[in-house]
C-alpha positions in Angstrom: -0.2 -0.4 0.1 2.0 3.2 -1.3 -0.9 5.8 1.0 -3.5 5.0 2.9 -6.6 7.4 3.5 -9.1 7.6 5.3 -11.4 10.0 4.3 -14.6 10.4 6.0 -16.0 13.7 5.2 -14.5 16.9 5.4 -11.7 14.9 8.3 -8.9 12.9 6.5 -6.0 10.4 7.9 -3.1 10.3 5.6 -0.5 7.6 6.0 2.5 7.0 4.2 2.9 3.1 4.7 4.5 0.7 2.7 3.4 -3.1 3.3 6.1 -4.8 0.1 9.8 -6.0 -0.2 10.0 -4.0 -2.4 8.7 -0.6 -0.5 10.5 -1.4 2.2 13.5 -1.4 0.4 13.3 1.4 -2.5 14.8 4.4 -2.8 13.0 6.8 0.3 13.3 10.6 -1.2 15.0 12.4 1.9 18.5 9.8 1.0 17.3 7.3 2.5 17.8 4.6 -0.2 20.1 4.7 -3.2 22.4 2.8 -3.9 24.3 0.1 -1.7 27.8 -0.1 -0.7 29.2 -3.2 1.6 30.1 -1.4 5.1 28.8 1.8 4.5 25.7 3.0 7.3 23.1 2.7 4.2 23.2 -0.4 4.1 20.2 -2.8 5.3 21.5 -6.3 6.4 21.1 -9.3 8.3 20.3 -8.6 12.3 19.0 -10.9 14.7 18.7 -9.8 18.5 17.6 -13.6 19.7 17.5 -11.9 23.1 14.9 -9.7 22.6 12.5 -12.6 21.4 11.8 -13.9 19.2 9.8 -11.0 17.3 13.4 -9.7 16.2 15.2 -13.2 16.5 15.6 -12.3 11.9 15.2 -9.4 9.7 12.1 -11.2 8.0 10.1 -11.7 12.0 10.9 -7.5 12.4 9.3 -7.3 8.7 5.9 -9.7 9.9 5.8 -8.2 13.6 8.1 -5.6 14.5 8.9 -2.4 13.3 11.6 -3.0 10.5 11.5 0.3 9.3 10.7 4.2 11.7 10.5 7.6 10.6 11.8 10.4 13.4 9.8 13.1 13.4 11.6 15.9 13.9 10.2 18.3 17.3 11.7 20.4 18.0 14.9 22.8 16.3 17.8 24.8 16.6 17.3 25.6 13.4 13.8 27.5 13.5 14.9 29.3 16.1 17.2 30.5 13.5 14.8 31.1 10.7 15.8 28.8 9.1 14.4 25.1 8.9 15.8 22.9 6.9 13.1 21.3 4.3 12.6 18.0 5.4 9.9 17.3 8.6 11.1 13.4 8.7 13.1 10.6 8.2 12.5 6.7 7.2 16.2 4.4 8.4 15.4 1.0 7.8 16.2 -2.0 10.5 19.8 -2.6 9.4 20.5 0.6 8.7 22.9 3.1 11.0 21.8 6.5 11.2 24.1 8.9 12.7 22.5 11.9 13.6 25.4 15.4 13.6 26.2 18.4 11.9 28.9 17.0 9.4 27.1 18.6 5.4 26.7 16.0 2.6 30.4 17.0 1.4 32.6 17.0 4.2 35.2 13.9 4.8 31.9 12.5 7.7 29.0 13.0 5.7 25.4 12.2 7.8 22.2 11.0 7.4 20.7 13.1 9.3 22.7 17.0 9.0 21.1 19.8 11.4 24.0 22.2 10.5 22.9 25.4 11.9 22.8 23.4 15.6 26.5 24.7 16.8 24.6 22.5 20.3 26.3 19.3 18.0 29.9 18.2 18.8 30.2 17.2 15.6 29.5 14.5 13.6 27.9 11.4 14.2 26.3 12.9 17.4 23.9 10.1 17.4 23.7 7.0 15.4 20.5 5.0 15.8 20.4 1.3 14.8 19.0 -1.6 15.4 20.2 -3.9 18.5 21.7 -7.3 17.5 23.1 -10.4 18.7 26.9 -9.1 18.6 25.9 -6.4 22.1 26.2 -8.5 24.4 24.4 -9.6 27.1 24.4 -7.0 29.7 23.3 -4.1 26.6 20.3 -6.8 25.8 19.6 -6.1 29.7 20.1 -2.7 29.8 16.9 -2.7 26.4 14.6 -4.6 28.4 14.8 -2.9 31.0 13.0 -0.5 28.3 8.9 0.0 28.3 8.4 -2.1 25.0 10.9 -1.7 22.9 11.3 -2.0 19.5 15.0 -2.9 19.3 16.1 0.7 17.9 18.3 2.4 20.8 20.0 5.8 21.0 24.1 6.6 20.8 25.6 9.0 22.0 29.6 9.0 22.7 30.0 12.3 23.7 26.8 13.3 25.4 24.9 15.0 23.2 22.1 12.4 23.1 19.5 12.5 26.0 15.7 10.5 25.7 12.8 12.6 26.8 11.7 10.7 29.8 8.6 9.1 32.1 5.6 11.1 32.6 4.1 11.3 36.5 1.6 13.6 37.5 1.4 14.4 40.8 -2.1 14.3 42.8 -2.7 16.8 46.6 -3.0 15.4 49.5 -4.6 16.0 53.0 -3.1 19.8 53.7 -0.4 20.9 51.9 1.0 17.2 51.5 1.5 15.6 47.5 2.3 12.6 46.0 3.1 11.4 42.9 1.7 8.7 40.1 4.1 7.1 37.5 2.5 7.2 34.1 4.2 4.5 31.8 5.5 1.8 31.6 9.1 3.3 31.8 9.8 5.4 34.4 11.4 4.2 36.7 14.3 3.0 34.9 15.9 6.7 34.9 17.0 6.2 38.3 19.4 9.5 39.2 22.1 7.8 40.2 25.5 9.2 41.2 27.7 10.9 38.0 23.9 11.0 36.1 23.0 14.0 34.1 19.2 15.4 33.1 18.6 18.8 30.9 15.3 20.2 31.3 14.6 23.4 29.2 18.4 25.5 29.1 19.8 23.9 32.3 20.9 21.3 32.7 22.2 18.9 36.1 24.8 17.2 37.3 24.0 14.2 40.2 26.6 14.7 42.3 26.5 12.3 45.4 24.0 10.0 46.4 23.3 9.2 50.6 21.3 5.9 50.6 21.5 6.1 54.4 20.7 9.9 54.8 17.9 9.3 51.2 19.3 12.8 49.8 20.3 13.8 46.7 22.7 16.1 45.9 22.8 18.0 42.4 24.7 20.7 40.3 23.1 23.3 38.0 26.5 23.6 35.3 24.1 25.2 33.1 21.4 27.7 32.4 19.1 30.4 35.6 21.2 28.0 37.8 24.1 28.1 37.0 26.9 26.4 39.4 24.0 26.2 42.3 24.3 22.7 44.4 20.8 21.5 46.0 21.0 19.0 48.1 16.6 17.1 47.8 15.7 14.6 50.6 13.8 11.7 50.6 10.5 13.3 53.0 10.8 16.1 50.6 9.6 13.8 47.0 8.3 14.9 45.0 10.5 17.5 44.5 8.8 19.8 42.0 10.5 22.4 39.5 9.4 24.6 37.2 8.4 28.4 36.6 6.2 28.3 39.6 6.3 30.1 42.3 5.1 27.5 44.8 7.5 25.2 43.6 9.6 23.2 45.2 12.8 24.0 43.1 11.2 27.7 40.4 13.4 28.2 37.7 13.1 31.4 35.0 13.1 30.1 32.2 10.6 30.5 29.8 11.1 26.4 28.0 10.5 25.4 30.5 6.5 24.7 32.6 5.0 25.8 35.0 4.7 22.6 37.0 7.6 20.9 34.7 9.0 17.4 36.2 9.9 16.3 39.3 12.1 13.9 41.5 10.6 11.4 43.0 11.2 8.7 45.4 10.5 5.6 44.3 10.6 2.2 46.9 11.4 -1.1 45.6 8.7 -3.6 47.2 10.1 -5.4 50.1 13.4 -2.9 50.3 13.9 -0.6 52.6 15.7 1.4 50.3 14.6 3.1 47.3 15.6 5.3 44.8 15.4 9.0 44.3 14.3 8.8 40.1 13.7 11.3 37.1 10.2 12.2 36.0 8.2 14.7 33.8 5.2 16.1 34.8 3.5 16.1 31.3 6.0 19.3 30.3 5.4 20.9 26.9 9.1 20.7 26.0 9.9 17.0 28.6 12.2 16.1 30.5 15.7 14.3 29.4 18.4 12.1 31.1 21.6 12.3 29.2 23.1 9.4 27.9 26.7 10.1 29.1 28.3 9.0 32.8 26.6 5.6 34.3 23.7 5.7 31.6 26.7 5.5 28.8 26.2 2.2 27.3 24.6 0.8 24.7 20.7 -0.5 25.1 20.7 2.7 27.7 18.9 4.1 25.2 16.5 1.8 24.0 13.9 3.8 22.5 9.7 2.1 21.6 7.6 4.6 19.5 6.1 7.5 20.3 9.4 7.6 22.8 10.4 11.2 22.3 15.2 12.1 22.1 17.3 15.0 22.0 20.5 14.7 19.3 22.2 18.7 20.4 19.2 20.5 21.1 17.1 19.0 17.8 14.4 16.9 19.2 12.7 13.7 17.4 9.7 11.5 17.8 9.5 7.9 17.3 6.7 7.0 14.8 5.4 3.1 12.8 4.1 5.8 9.8 4.6 9.4 8.4 1.2 10.8 8.8 -0.6 13.9 8.9 -4.7 15.3 10.2 -6.4 17.7 7.5 -8.8 19.5 8.3 -12.4 21.6 6.6 -14.8 22.2 8.7 -16.6 23.0 4.9 -20.0 24.8 5.6 -20.8 23.5 9.0 -21.5 25.7 12.3 -18.8 23.7 14.2 -16.4 20.9 13.7 -18.5 17.3 14.3 -15.8 14.6 12.9 -13.0 13.7 14.8 -9.3 11.6 14.6 -7.1 10.1 16.3 -3.8 8.4 16.0 -2.7 6.2 18.8 1.5 4.8 18.1 0.7 1.9 20.4 -2.1 0.7 22.2 -0.2 0.4 25.4 -1.6 2.4 27.3 -5.6 1.9 28.0 -8.1 5.0 27.5 -9.1 7.5 27.7 -6.3 9.4 29.8 -3.6 6.9 28.1 -1.7 6.3 31.8 0.2 2.6 33.0 -2.5 1.1 34.8 -0.3 -2.5 35.5 -0.8 -4.4 33.5 2.1 -7.0 33.3 4.3 -6.3 30.8 4.3 -10.1 29.3 1.0 -9.6 28.7 1.6 -5.9 25.7 3.9 -6.8 23.6 1.2 -7.0 21.2 -0.6 -4.4 22.1 3.0 -2.5 22.0 3.8 -3.4 17.8 -0.8 -2.7 17.2 -1.3 1.1 15.8 -4.9 2.7 15.7 -5.6 5.7 13.1 -9.5 6.5 12.4 -11.6 8.9 11.0 -15.8 9.4 13.2 -17.6 11.3 11.5 -20.6 13.2 12.8 -23.5 12.8 10.9 -25.5 15.5 12.4 -23.4 16.1 15.6 -20.7 15.8 17.5 -22.0 13.8 20.5 -22.2 10.2 18.8 -18.3 11.4 17.2 -17.0 12.4 20.8 -18.0 9.5 22.6 -16.6 6.8 20.0 -13.1 8.8 19.5 -12.4 6.8 23.9 -15.0 4.1 23.3 -13.7 2.2 20.1 -10.5 2.1 21.4 -11.1 1.3 25.0 -13.1 -1.9 23.8 -10.4 -3.0 20.6 -7.2 -3.1 22.8 -10.0 -4.9 26.2 -10.9 -7.5 23.4 -7.3 -7.6 21.5 -6.0 -8.6 26.2 -8.9 -10.9 25.9 -7.7 -13.0 22.9 -4.2 -12.4 23.7 -3.5 -15.9 23.8 -5.9 -17.1 20.5 -4.4 -14.3 18.7 0.2 -15.1 20.0 -0.9 -19.1 18.5 -2.2 -17.7 15.6 0.7 -16.4 14.6 1.9 -18.8 15.5 0.8 -21.0 13.2 1.5 -19.4 9.9 4.8 -20.0 10.2 5.7 -22.3 7.8 9.3 -25.4 8.2 11.6 -22.9 7.9 9.5 -20.3 11.3 8.6 -17.6 7.9 5.3 -16.0 7.4 3.5 -17.2 4.8 3.0 -14.1 2.4 -0.3 -15.9 0.2 -3.4 -16.5 0.9 -4.6 -15.6 4.0 -3.9 -15.7 7.2 -5.1 -17.2 10.6 -4.4 -14.7 12.4 -6.4 -11.2 10.8 -9.4 -14.2 10.9 -8.9 -13.8 14.8 -8.3 -9.7 14.0 -11.6 -9.5 12.2 -13.4 -11.7 15.2 -11.8 -8.8 17.4 -12.6 -6.6 15.3 -15.9 -6.9 14.9 -16.5 -7.8 19.0 -15.5 -4.6 19.7 -17.8 -2.3 17.2 -20.7 -4.8 18.5 -19.7 -4.2 22.2 -19.4 0.0 21.3 -23.1 0.0 19.4 -24.6 -1.7 22.3 -22.6 0.7 25.1 -23.9 4.0 23.2 -27.9 2.8 23.2 -27.6 1.2 26.7 -30.1 4.7 28.6 -27.1 5.5 31.2 -24.7 5.7 28.1 -27.0 8.0 25.9 -26.3 11.6 25.1 -29.7 13.0 25.7 -30.2 14.6 22.3 -31.0 11.2 20.1 -29.4 10.1 17.4 -30.3 7.6 14.3 -27.4 5.9 14.8 -27.3 3.9 11.2 -26.5 -0.1 11.7 -23.3 -1.7 11.6 -22.8 -3.6 8.1 -19.4 -5.8 8.7 -17.7 -5.7 4.7 -15.7 -8.6 3.7 -14.4 -7.7 0.6 -12.0 -5.1 1.2 -11.9 -5.6 5.2 -13.0 -2.6 6.3 -15.6 -2.6 10.0 -18.1 0.8 9.6 -20.5 2.5 12.2 -19.4 5.9 11.6 -16.3 5.6 11.9 -14.1 4.9 9.0 -11.2 3.0 11.0 -7.0 1.9 9.9 -6.1 -0.9 12.1 -2.1 -2.2 12.0 -1.7 -5.4 13.9 1.9 -7.8 14.0 1.6 -10.5 12.2 0.4 -8.4 9.0 1.9 -5.0 7.3 -2.1 -3.5 6.6 -5.1 -2.8 6.9 -7.5 -4.6 8.6 
């Protein structure tokens, strides 16, 4: 599928997705293709990472169950601050390729695959290196990578301290009186421990951990850059969550316009069954994010393991990890208000509507981690139905996939041939399982909508649900494109 478009009325989602092997391996307009030379950074070679699971055991497995390529979309750029934005907005890379990020221009001795020549905060060419994990990286790198939420087999590394990864999210809750507590919202939030030598960045500020005293439960950090430069801070576990941001009521007020009012926090997370815990850096859902720099104790292969939706920066240039380069286009037309709703979910690991981690065991989320959901909900004379579906439909699909996870995994295994490879010809068992999952999810969504306690006050005439087998698309006031682990294509 060269381009996938879901269009209903005046709203559309356009995704640049390719499903055939020739399309995956074809030349890309951003320079990811071109002639291949042995040993060059653009070679797409056979790579296996059996330590990461069967889905990474070969390039074929990655193609059918994981992410054979990822799209890096620019989130921030120093070039934009200079008034000279780069023409490219995204970069595609293939599994097995080594992608360098830096300021090495094309005609230099060390050209970078992604060149940001105006970002002078980069230390030079190859400031960041994006590559897939492999068995050659060793056991320790695999252990680091598996600490990530749901790793997609890709890793970012910066040997000179130019790379930083956005940490997990947390939310503050006010308890009785003036005390407060925090809840971690992402699966991998606890891995960003503030140990000796760790360094993190927030806005224009850079902090480094000088000392951690476990007995006193005290953390000493030093600010080396920003408004609080050369200032040393002591954080005790009793004061955690220790909030920093622009707000005057924050525990650490930093007058930086790039920080949110309550930007991030230092948490003290106690391990079950242990008397002491760890100081952990978390982001309070800020606009620009809090980042752990991959230097010091975090300068190891596998620490920067990435998954869908993760963000990282190289110098001052930010990237997000995506499965597709998709965009949303809306036109209100003659309607007085926009009644349509759109949604693009990178993966279904977190349940809607808040998309916060709810404590599900990690081993049951593998299929959800590689399932992407995109939909356009048509208003049909009002936005009550579309507002309901934007939360209810992905929730029911996710719940049904969890209910039938064993059947889904068995169908993936049964789709392998004698040599363990997936068959390309004909309809596979996983497609049939996914059809049943979608049909059940649609029926439950329809039933929930028409139930009196959940029905809106305005009575809507909801068209009946119908199931089209010919083009494999379920419709109910919505056009859905769903990509799941065992088949790189739409349902």
